[in-house]
C-alpha positions in Angstrom: -57.4 -43.0 -44.4 -58.2 -39.3 -44.3 -59.7 -39.8 -40.8 -56.5 -41.4 -39.7 -54.4 -38.6 -41.2 -56.7 -36.0 -39.5 -56.4 -37.8 -36.2 -52.6 -38.1 -36.6 -52.5 -34.4 -37.5 -54.6 -33.4 -34.4 -52.4 -35.6 -32.2 -49.3 -34.1 -33.7 -50.5 -30.6 -33.3 -51.6 -31.5 -29.7 -48.1 -32.9 -29.0 -46.6 -29.7 -30.3 -48.8 -27.5 -28.2 -47.9 -29.6 -25.1 -44.2 -29.2 -26.0 -44.7 -25.5 -26.6 -46.5 -25.1 -23.2 -43.6 -27.0 -21.5 -41.1 -24.7 -23.1 -43.2 -21.6 -22.1 -43.5 -23.0 -18.6 -39.7 -23.6 -18.4 -39.0 -20.1 -19.8 -41.4 -18.5 -17.3 -39.6 -20.4 -14.5 -36.2 -19.3 -15.9 -37.4 -15.7 -16.1 -38.7 -15.8 -12.5 -35.3 -17.2 -11.3 -33.5 -14.6 -13.4 -35.6 -11.8 -11.9 -34.9 -13.1 -8.4 -31.2 -13.2 -9.1 -31.3 -9.7 -10.6 -33.2 -8.4 -7.6 -30.5 -9.9 -5.3 -27.7 -8.4 -7.5 -29.5 -5.0 -7.4 -29.7 -5.1 -3.6 -26.0 -6.0 -3.4 -25.1 -3.2 -5.7 -27.2 -0.7 -3.7 -25.5 -1.9 -0.4 -22.1 -1.6 -2.0 -22.8 1.9 -3.2 -24.0 2.8 0.3 -20.9 1.3 1.8 -18.7 3.2 -0.7 -20.5 6.4 0.1 -20.0 5.9 3.8 -16.3 5.0 3.4 -15.9 8.0 1.2 -17.4 10.3 3.8 -15.3 8.6 6.5 -12.2 9.1 4.3 -13.1 12.8 3.8 -13.4 13.3 7.6 -10.1 11.5 8.2 -8.4 13.7 5.6 -9.9 16.8 7.3 -8.7 15.6 10.7 -5.2 14.9 9.3 -5.1 18.4 7.8 -6.1 19.9 11.2 -3.5 17.9 13.0 -0.8 18.9 10.5 -1.7 22.5 11.0 -1.6 22.0 14.8 1.9 20.3 14.5 3.1 23.2 12.3 1.9 25.7 14.9 3.5 23.7 17.8 6.8 23.6 15.8 6.7 27.4 15.4 6.0 27.8 19.1 8.9 25.5 19.9 11.2 27.4 17.7 10.3 30.7 19.4 10.8 29.1 22.8 14.2 27.8 21.7 15.2 31.4 20.6 14.0 32.7 24.0 15.9 30.0 25.8 19.1 30.9 23.9 18.6 34.6 24.7 18.0 33.8 28.3 21.2 31.6 28.3 23.2 34.6 27.0 21.7 36.8 29.7 22.6 34.3 32.4 26.1 34.1 31.1 26.4 37.9 31.1 25.0 38.1 34.7 27.5 35.5 35.8 30.3 37.5 34.3 29.1 40.6 36.0 28.7 38.8 39.3 32.2 37.4 39.0 33.5 40.9 38.4 31.5 42.3 41.3 32.9 39.6 43.6 36.4 40.3 42.5 36.2 44.0 43.3 33.8 44.3 46.2 35.7 47.0 48.0 36.4 49.1 45.0 32.7 49.0 44.1 31.6 49.9 47.6 33.9 52.9 47.6 32.7 54.1 44.2 29.1 53.7 45.3 29.6 55.3 48.7 31.9 57.8 47.1 
């Protein structure tokens, strides 16, 4: 009877060890899978950070370009305003010359006499 109990006890402990080893094996497989997934996630995160960095740098360059173009537009607007003022001044001068020319054409003989005098 005690031999049967001892054999039953050994078999029971042996079954528990087998179950324990199966659980350990499953946990090792799960851990290996988890590490693989974690490695993939890490690689994705690194790639995303790299992409974000590149996009940030590209964005910075675009902002600098926009600022440069805005400054150029402001400069061109200023030049355009100056040219418009010059155009208006020239228009006034042309009108004055036309008035003078009209007067000169109206009084050619009087002018010649005063010049020849």
